[in-house]
C-alpha positions as CSV (number, residue, x, y, z in Angstrom):
1,M,-21.0,8.1,28.6
2,S,-20.5,4.4,28.3
3,S,-21.0,1.7,31.0
4,D,-19.0,-1.5,31.1
5,A,-21.1,-3.3,33.7
6,D,-24.8,-3.6,34.5
7,Q,-26.0,-2.8,37.9
8,P,-27.1,-5.8,40.0
9,A,-30.8,-6.0,40.9
10,Q,-30.2,-5.5,44.6
11,G,-27.9,-2.8,46.2
12,S,-25.4,-0.5,44.6
13,P,-22.0,-1.9,43.5
14,W,-18.8,0.0,44.1
15,R,-18.5,2.4,41.2
16,A,-15.5,3.8,39.3
17,V,-15.8,6.6,36.8
18,A,-12.9,7.5,34.5
19,L,-12.7,11.0,33.1
20,T,-10.3,10.6,30.2
21,L,-9.3,11.6,26.7
22,F,-8.8,8.0,25.8
23,P,-11.9,6.0,27.0
24,E,-10.8,3.0,24.9
25,M,-8.0,2.4,27.4
26,F,-10.6,1.1,29.8
27,P,-11.3,-1.5,31.2
28,G,-7.9,-2.7,30.0
29,S,-6.4,-5.0,32.5
30,L,-9.4,-4.5,34.8
31,G,-11.5,-6.5,32.4
32,Q,-9.3,-9.6,33.1
33,S,-8.9,-12.2,35.8
34,L,-10.7,-11.7,39.2
35,A,-11.4,-8.0,38.6
36,G,-12.9,-8.7,35.2
37,R,-15.1,-11.5,36.6
38,A,-16.3,-9.3,39.4
39,L,-17.1,-6.6,36.8
40,E,-19.2,-9.0,34.8
41,D,-20.9,-10.2,38.0
42,G,-21.8,-6.7,39.0
43,R,-19.8,-6.5,42.2
44,W,-18.4,-3.2,40.9
45,S,-19.1,-1.0,37.9
46,L,-17.0,1.1,35.5
47,D,-18.1,4.1,33.5
48,T,-15.9,6.1,31.1
49,V,-16.5,9.8,30.2
50,D,-14.7,11.2,27.2
51,I,-13.6,14.7,28.1
52,R,-13.5,15.7,24.4
53,E,-17.3,15.5,24.3
54,F,-17.4,18.7,26.4
55,A,-15.2,20.8,24.0
56,H,-17.1,23.6,22.3
57,D,-15.3,24.0,19.0
58,K,-15.3,21.8,15.8
59,H,-11.8,20.6,16.5
60,R,-12.8,19.3,20.0
61,T,-9.9,21.3,21.6
62,V,-9.3,20.5,25.3
63,D,-6.0,22.2,25.9
64,D,-4.2,25.5,25.5
65,T,-0.7,27.0,26.1
66,P,0.3,27.7,29.7
67,F,0.2,31.2,31.1
68,G,3.7,32.3,32.0
69,G,5.2,30.3,29.1
70,G,6.9,27.0,29.1
71,A,6.7,23.8,27.1
72,G,3.7,21.7,26.6
73,M,-0.1,22.3,26.8
74,V,-2.5,22.4,29.8
75,M,-6.0,21.0,29.9
76,R,-8.6,23.8,30.0
77,P,-10.6,24.3,33.2
78,D,-13.8,25.1,31.4
79,I,-13.7,21.8,29.5
80,V,-12.8,19.7,32.4
81,D,-15.4,21.4,34.6
82,R,-18.2,20.5,32.2
83,A,-17.1,16.9,32.3
84,V,-16.9,16.8,36.1
85,Q,-20.3,18.5,36.4
86,D,-21.8,16.0,34.0
87,V,-20.5,13.1,36.2
88,K,-21.8,14.8,39.4
89,A,-25.2,15.2,37.9
90,G,-25.3,11.6,36.8
91,V,-23.6,8.4,38.0
92,G,-20.9,10.0,40.2
93,G,-22.7,12.5,42.3
94,D,-21.5,11.2,45.7
95,L,-18.1,10.0,44.6
96,A,-14.7,11.3,45.6
97,L,-12.9,13.1,42.8
98,I,-9.3,11.8,42.4
99,Y,-6.7,13.4,40.1
100,M,-3.8,11.2,39.2
101,T,-0.5,13.3,39.2
102,P,3.1,12.8,40.1
103,R,2.9,15.7,42.5
104,G,0.1,14.1,44.5
105,R,0.3,12.4,47.8
106,P,1.8,8.9,47.5
107,L,-0.9,6.2,47.2
108,T,-1.0,4.0,50.3
109,Q,-2.8,0.8,51.2
110,S,-4.6,2.6,54.0
111,R,-6.0,5.2,51.5
112,V,-6.9,2.3,49.1
113,R,-8.9,0.6,51.9
114,E,-10.7,3.9,52.7
115,L,-11.7,4.3,49.0
116,A,-12.7,0.7,48.7
117,Q,-15.0,1.0,51.7
118,G,-16.8,4.0,50.2
119,P,-19.3,4.1,47.3
120,G,-16.6,4.5,44.7
121,M,-14.6,7.3,43.0
122,T,-14.3,9.4,39.9
123,V,-10.7,9.4,38.6
124,L,-9.6,12.4,36.4
125,C,-6.9,11.3,34.0
126,G,-4.7,14.2,32.9
127,R,-2.6,14.5,29.7
128,Y,0.0,16.9,28.4
129,E,1.4,19.1,31.2
130,G,-1.7,18.4,33.3
131,V,-4.9,20.1,34.3
132,D,-5.5,23.8,35.1
133,Q,-5.2,24.2,38.9
134,R,-8.4,26.2,39.2
135,V,-10.7,23.4,38.3
136,L,-8.9,21.1,40.7
137,E,-9.5,23.6,43.5
138,A,-13.1,24.3,42.4
139,H,-14.0,20.6,42.8
140,N,-11.7,19.9,45.7
141,A,-9.9,17.1,43.8
142,E,-7.7,14.8,45.8
143,E,-4.3,14.6,44.1
144,I,-2.7,11.1,44.2
145,S,0.6,9.8,42.9
146,V,1.4,6.1,42.2
147,G,5.1,6.7,42.3
148,D,8.0,9.1,41.8
149,F,8.0,8.9,38.0
150,V,6.2,10.5,35.1
151,L,3.8,8.7,32.8
152,S,2.3,9.8,29.4
153,G,-1.0,10.3,31.0
154,G,-3.2,9.5,34.0
155,E,-4.9,6.4,32.5
156,V,-2.3,3.9,33.5
157,A,-2.2,5.3,37.0
158,A,-6.0,5.2,37.2
159,L,-6.0,1.5,36.3
160,V,-3.5,0.9,39.1
161,L,-5.6,2.8,41.6
162,I,-8.9,1.2,40.6
163,D,-7.3,-2.3,40.6
164,A,-6.0,-1.8,44.1
165,C,-9.5,-0.8,45.3
166,V,-11.5,-3.5,43.4
167,R,-9.5,-6.4,44.9
168,L,-10.6,-5.3,48.4
169,I,-14.3,-5.4,47.5
170,P,-15.9,-8.3,49.4
171,G,-16.2,-11.4,47.3
172,V,-13.7,-10.3,44.6
173,M,-10.8,-12.3,45.9
174,G,-13.0,-15.1,47.3
175,S,-11.6,-14.9,50.9
176,N,-10.8,-11.9,53.0
177,S,-7.8,-13.8,54.3
178,S,-6.2,-13.6,50.8
179,H,-4.9,-10.1,51.5
180,E,-4.5,-10.0,55.3
181,E,-0.8,-10.8,55.1
182,E,0.0,-8.9,51.9
183,S,2.6,-6.2,51.7
184,F,1.6,-3.0,53.6
185,E,-1.3,-4.5,55.4
186,E,0.7,-4.4,58.7
187,G,3.2,-1.9,57.6
188,L,5.6,-4.6,56.3
189,L,6.6,-5.9,52.9
190,E,5.4,-9.5,52.3
191,Y,7.4,-12.6,53.1
192,P,8.7,-14.8,50.2
193,H,6.5,-17.6,48.8
194,F,7.3,-21.2,47.7
195,T,5.4,-24.0,45.9
196,R,6.1,-27.3,44.1
197,P,8.5,-28.7,43.1
198,Q,10.2,-29.0,46.4
199,E,13.6,-28.8,44.7
200,W,14.1,-26.8,41.6
201,D,17.4,-25.9,39.8
202,G,19.4,-26.9,42.8
203,R,17.3,-24.7,45.2
204,T,15.2,-26.1,47.9
205,V,12.2,-24.9,49.9
206,P,13.1,-23.7,53.5
207,D,12.6,-26.7,55.8
208,I,10.4,-24.7,58.2
209,L,7.7,-24.5,55.6
210,L,7.6,-28.3,55.4
211,S,7.4,-28.8,59.1
212,G,3.7,-28.5,59.6
213,H,4.3,-26.4,62.7
214,H,2.0,-23.5,62.0
215,A,3.2,-21.3,64.9
216,K,6.8,-21.6,63.8
217,I,5.9,-21.0,60.2
218,R,4.0,-17.8,61.2
219,A,7.1,-16.7,63.2
220,W,9.4,-17.4,60.3
221,R,7.2,-15.5,57.9
222,R,7.1,-12.5,60.2
223,E,10.9,-12.6,60.6
224,Q,11.3,-12.7,56.8
225,A,8.8,-9.8,56.3
226,E,10.7,-7.7,58.9
227,A,14.1,-8.5,57.4
228,I,13.0,-7.6,53.8
229,T,11.3,-4.4,54.9
230,R,14.3,-3.3,57.0
231,E,16.6,-3.9,54.0
232,R,14.5,-2.6,51.1
233,R,12.3,0.1,52.6
234,P,13.9,1.9,55.6
235,D,11.1,4.4,55.6
236,L,8.5,1.7,56.2
237,W,10.7,0.0,58.7
238,K,11.1,3.2,60.8
239,A,7.3,3.8,60.7
240,Y,6.7,0.1,61.7
241,E,9.2,0.4,64.6
242,D,7.7,3.7,65.8
243,K,4.2,2.2,65.8
244,R,5.4,-0.8,67.7
245,A,7.2,1.3,70.2
246,A,4.1,3.5,70.7
247,K,2.1,0.4,71.3
248,N,4.5,-0.9,73.9
249,D,4.5,2.4,75.7
250,K,0.7,2.2,76.0
251,N,1.0,-1.3,77.5
């Protein structure tokens, strides 16, 4: 097991453990920018566990053909179980076990907040056709999907999940207000942003943003967020309207 950050002297940082066949893929993008700085500062920690270390043959075999036939290979439950047990006995004893898979529940900002507020998580990265179902059930793994598409393995999805959590750790982004108006925080997609130059390529910044009238700017941004959500994500818009209607009913 390798650790990519030292624990701070006081307190326990938010911890991520990646169970993977390719530990060299970590920290990847997580070692850059704000997440990388926070990793160096000990605000969170990252450990990688190479699943192949728990294979019991000279070829370090971790997969086998699926029962019932079909293409591809499946990661063996006994090998994965040894890796999970090792994590539970060590750095990740109290961490939620997350399995990244296209068939999982869609990742939401609310679930990200819950995970970020906890002690951390162990992320199991599948390969091939996936992981034997029995070991997932044995360890009560939570199956999460980052979208309706298929990747070559769970590592990229794990980087996405960890990044989403790390940026919510206090102090990582500097100010809590940095993410208060981001997409999904209120059930809406984010409004558009503008900066200098005021005129670019024949396009100008909306006059309202130059007015200095903060209440009107907030109202404009809310209108933009609602319009974009209504157009691009009807599912989110319906949920937003339902929530707003339920709130009005209570009042």
